[in-house]
C-alpha positions in Angstrom: -27.1 -4.2 -32.4 -28.1 -0.6 -33.0 -28.8 -0.9 -36.7 -28.8 2.0 -39.1 -28.9 4.8 -36.5 -25.8 3.4 -34.8 -24.1 3.0 -38.2 -25.0 6.6 -39.1 -23.7 7.9 -35.8 -20.4 6.1 -36.4 -20.2 7.6 -39.9 -20.8 11.1 -38.5 -18.1 10.7 -35.8 -15.7 9.4 -38.4 -16.5 12.2 -40.7 -15.9 14.8 -38.0 -12.6 13.2 -37.1 -11.5 13.2 -40.8 -12.5 16.8 -41.2 -10.6 17.9 -38.1 -7.5 15.9 -39.3 -7.8 17.4 -42.8 -8.0 20.9 -41.4 -5.0 20.4 -39.1 -3.0 18.9 -41.9 -3.9 21.9 -44.1 -3.0 24.3 -41.3 0.4 22.7 -40.9 1.1 23.2 -44.6 0.0 26.9 -44.8 2.1 29.8 -43.6 0.9 31.5 -40.4 -2.0 33.7 -41.0 -1.8 37.4 -40.4 -2.9 38.5 -36.9 -6.7 38.9 -36.8 -7.4 36.6 -39.7 -7.3 33.3 -37.9 -10.4 31.2 -38.1 -12.0 29.2 -35.2 -10.2 26.0 -36.1 -6.9 27.7 -36.1 -7.5 29.3 -32.7 -8.6 25.9 -31.2 -5.7 24.0 -32.7 -3.2 26.6 -31.4 -4.9 27.2 -28.1 -3.1 27.0 -24.8 -4.4 27.6 -21.3 -2.4 30.5 -19.8 -2.6 29.2 -16.2 -2.0 25.5 -16.7 -0.3 25.2 -20.0 -2.9 22.7 -21.2 -3.2 22.4 -25.0 -6.0 20.5 -26.7 -5.3 17.0 -27.9 -6.3 15.5 -31.2 -9.3 13.9 -29.5 -10.4 17.3 -28.0 -10.3 18.8 -31.5 -12.2 15.9 -33.0 -14.9 16.4 -30.3 -15.1 20.2 -31.0 -15.4 19.5 -34.7 -18.3 17.1 -34.1 -19.9 19.6 -31.7 -19.7 22.3 -34.4 -21.3 20.0 -37.0 -24.1 19.1 -34.7 -24.7 22.7 -33.6 -25.3 23.7 -37.2 -28.3 21.3 -37.5 -30.2 22.6 -34.6 -30.9 26.2 -35.8 -32.3 24.9 -39.1 -34.6 22.4 -37.4 -35.8 25.1 -35.0 -36.4 27.6 -37.8 -38.3 25.1 -39.9 -40.5 24.1 -36.9 -41.3 27.7 -36.3 -42.2 28.3 -40.0 -44.6 25.3 -40.0 -46.1 26.3 -36.6 -46.8 29.9 -37.8 -48.1 28.8 -41.2 -50.5 26.4 -39.6 -51.7 29.2 -37.2 -52.2 31.7 -40.1 -54.6 30.4 -42.7 -54.1 33.4 -45.0 -50.3 33.1 -45.2 -50.5 29.3 -45.6 -52.9 29.7 -48.5 -50.7 32.4 -50.1 -47.7 30.0 -49.8 -49.6 27.1 -51.3 -50.8 29.3 -54.2 -47.2 30.5 -54.9 -45.8 27.0 -54.8 -48.4 25.6 -57.1 
């Protein structure tokens, strides 16, 4: 049940988990970075709530990795939709684009 979309979703989740694991493994093997040069993954992995002492679990980091991957897809689809919308509303620009492509 679910077919190809469900399989694709499982592959995406597995890929995000493997990327988070690879990044954390790489981080463990690299010396501490200089102050101010940490990337977002480093900050998340080493994060700790000052009030409660809570630190993110492996599952939390996997979820954040998946969220970051999905967030990257949205701006591109929005930008492409806007391009098509404005090209279809502006005949002169659309024709110029068609001429340049051909």
